[in-house]
C-alpha positions in Angstrom: 0.0 0.0 0.0 2.9 2.3 0.7 4.4 1.7 -2.7 1.0 2.4 -4.2 0.7 5.8 -2.4 4.2 6.7 -3.5 3.4 5.8 -7.1 0.2 7.8 -7.0 2.1 10.9 -5.7 4.8 10.5 -8.3 2.2 10.1 -11.1 0.5 13.4 -10.2 1.2 16.4 -12.6 3.8 18.9 -11.6 1.3 21.8 -11.2 -0.7 19.7 -8.7 2.4 19.0 -6.7 3.2 22.7 -6.6 -0.3 23.7 -5.6 0.0 21.9 -2.3 1.0 24.6 0.2 3.7 23.3 2.7 3.1 23.8 6.4 5.0 26.7 7.9 6.6 26.9 11.3 5.8 30.3 13.0 8.1 29.8 15.9 10.9 31.9 14.5 8.5 34.8 13.5 6.8 34.8 16.9 10.2 34.9 18.6 11.3 37.9 16.5 8.0 39.6 17.2 8.5 39.2 20.9 12.0 40.6 20.7 10.7 43.6 18.7 7.9 44.3 21.2 10.4 44.1 24.0 12.7 46.6 22.3 9.8 49.0 21.6 8.7 48.8 25.3 12.3 49.5 26.3 12.5 52.6 24.0 9.1 53.8 25.4 10.4 53.5 29.0 13.7 55.4 28.1 11.7 58.1 26.3 9.4 58.6 29.2 12.3 58.8 31.6 14.0 61.4 29.4 10.8 63.5 29.4 10.6 63.3 33.1 14.2 64.4 33.5 13.7 67.3 31.0 10.6 68.4 32.8 12.3 68.4 36.1 15.3 70.4 34.7 12.9 72.9 33.2 11.1 73.3 36.5 14.4 73.8 38.3 15.4 76.5 35.8 12.1 78.2 36.1 12.4 78.2 39.9 15.8 79.9 39.7 14.5 82.5 37.3 11.4 83.3 39.3 13.6 83.6 42.4 15.5 86.5 40.9 12.8 87.9 38.7 11.6 90.5 41.2 15.1 92.0 41.5 15.3 93.4 37.9 12.4 92.4 35.7 9.9 95.0 36.8 12.3 97.5 38.4 12.5 99.9 35.4 8.8 99.8 34.8 8.1 100.7 38.4 10.5 103.6 38.2 8.7 105.1 35.1 5.2 104.4 36.4 5.8 105.9 39.8 7.2 109.2 38.4 4.9 111.1 36.0 7.4 113.8 35.5 9.8 111.3 34.0 7.1 109.8 31.8 6.6 113.2 30.2 10.3 113.6 29.6 10.5 110.2 28.0 8.2 111.4 25.2 6.2 109.3 22.7 7.5 106.7 20.3 8.3 107.9 16.8 6.0 106.9 14.0 8.7 105.0 12.2 11.0 103.7 15.0 14.3 102.0 14.5 14.5 98.8 16.5 16.6 95.7 17.3 14.8 92.4 17.5 16.4 89.7 19.7 14.8 86.3 19.0 15.9 83.5 21.5 15.9 79.9 20.2 17.9 76.8 20.9 21.1 75.4 19.3 19.7 71.9 18.9 16.8 70.5 16.8 14.0 68.1 17.6 12.3 70.8 19.6 9.1 71.0 17.4 7.4 74.3 17.5 9.7 75.8 20.1 12.0 77.2 17.5 9.6 77.5 14.5 7.1 79.7 16.4 9.9 82.3 17.1 10.8 82.4 13.5 7.2 82.7 12.4 6.7 85.6 15.0 9.7 87.5 13.5 8.3 87.0 10.0 4.9 88.3 11.2 6.6 91.4 12.6 8.6 92.0 9.5 5.3 92.8 7.6 4.6 95.9 9.6 8.1 97.4 10.2 10.6 99.3 8.2 13.3 96.7 7.3 15.8 99.4 6.6 15.6 100.5 10.3 15.5 97.1 11.8 18.3 94.8 13.0 18.1 91.2 14.2 20.4 89.9 17.0 19.7 86.2 16.9 20.5 84.0 19.9 20.5 80.3 19.1 21.6 78.4 16.0 18.1 77.2 15.0 16.8 80.7 14.9 19.7 82.0 12.9 19.3 79.2 10.3 15.6 79.9 10.0 16.1 83.7 9.5 19.2 83.7 7.4 17.4 83.3 4.1 14.3 85.6 4.6 16.1 88.3 6.5 19.7 88.6 5.1 19.4 92.4 5.2 18.4 92.6 8.9 20.4 89.7 10.4 23.4 91.5 11.9 24.7 89.3 14.7 24.1 85.8 15.9 25.3 83.8 19.0 25.2 80.1 19.3 26.7 77.2 21.3 26.1 78.9 24.6 26.6 76.7 27.7 23.6 76.0 29.8 22.3 76.8 32.3 22.7 80.5 31.6 24.4 82.5 34.4 24.8 86.1 35.1 28.2 86.7 33.4 26.9 85.0 30.2 23.7 87.1 30.2 25.8 90.3 30.8 28.1 89.5 27.9 25.2 89.1 25.6 23.6 92.3 27.0 26.8 94.3 26.2 26.6 93.2 22.5 22.9 94.0 22.3 23.5 97.4 23.9 26.3 98.1 21.4 24.1 97.1 18.4 21.1 99.1 19.7 23.1 102.3 20.4 21.1 104.4 18.0 17.8 102.4 18.0 14.5 103.6 19.5 13.6 100.3 21.2 14.7 96.7 21.7 12.2 93.8 21.4 13.1 90.4 22.8 11.0 87.5 21.5 11.1 84.3 23.6 9.0 81.2 24.5 7.5 80.9 28.0 7.3 77.4 29.3 3.7 76.3 30.0 3.8 72.5 29.8 5.8 69.8 28.0 3.8 70.4 24.8 2.7 74.0 25.1 4.6 77.3 25.0 3.5 81.0 25.1 5.3 83.5 22.8 6.3 86.6 24.7 7.4 90.0 23.6 9.5 92.1 26.0 10.3 95.7 25.0 13.3 97.4 26.4 14.7 100.9 26.2 18.1 101.2 24.5 21.0 102.2 26.8 21.3 105.7 25.3 17.6 106.6 25.5 17.4 105.1 29.0 20.3 107.2 30.3 18.8 110.4 28.7 15.5 109.8 30.4 17.1 108.9 33.8 18.7 112.3 33.9 15.4 113.8 34.7 14.6 111.3 37.5 13.8 112.9 40.9 15.9 112.0 43.9 14.1 111.0 47.0 15.5 110.8 50.5 
């Protein structure tokens, strides 16, 4: 009987023999799938840990900034608001002011909208200002790369590869360069992102008086005992 079954199998046409699908062993594929799932879970854990570390570092930096914010952030505004005589001496802003824009971005990529929102904000401002009287002092490599092509006439200076966290000597060094660039300007506008959450930021504008105009106005300040 065995010889008969062998003879029958050998006597079948070739296309019938090929049509019979061989059984497959899925053990190797399942093993590879388990390895892949394990590696994906490991990457997920590492990514989550990195997010937690980054969030904790950001909170620590914000705590340091808020601790020293009251010492200088609102000091100038309080001086001008508390003295009406000095407000009159300061005068009004000219119709076509000369200005220096200071966008603050990061040096590294993979930050999503953190850098692109700053570049878009500068492009939005460029529609309503006189480009001949505007200069850009870019802080951060990503912002410089994003503004080099659309604003070659306004991009004067850029700073990148700054060590973090920022400290007082580093900020003072950048402030000296900005003060030198804005010597004859009417105002300085700093554009930066304020941290709200891991996926949300608020674009802020901070307007400052140039050093020359500030010293001229402060000459009229009243002295109090």
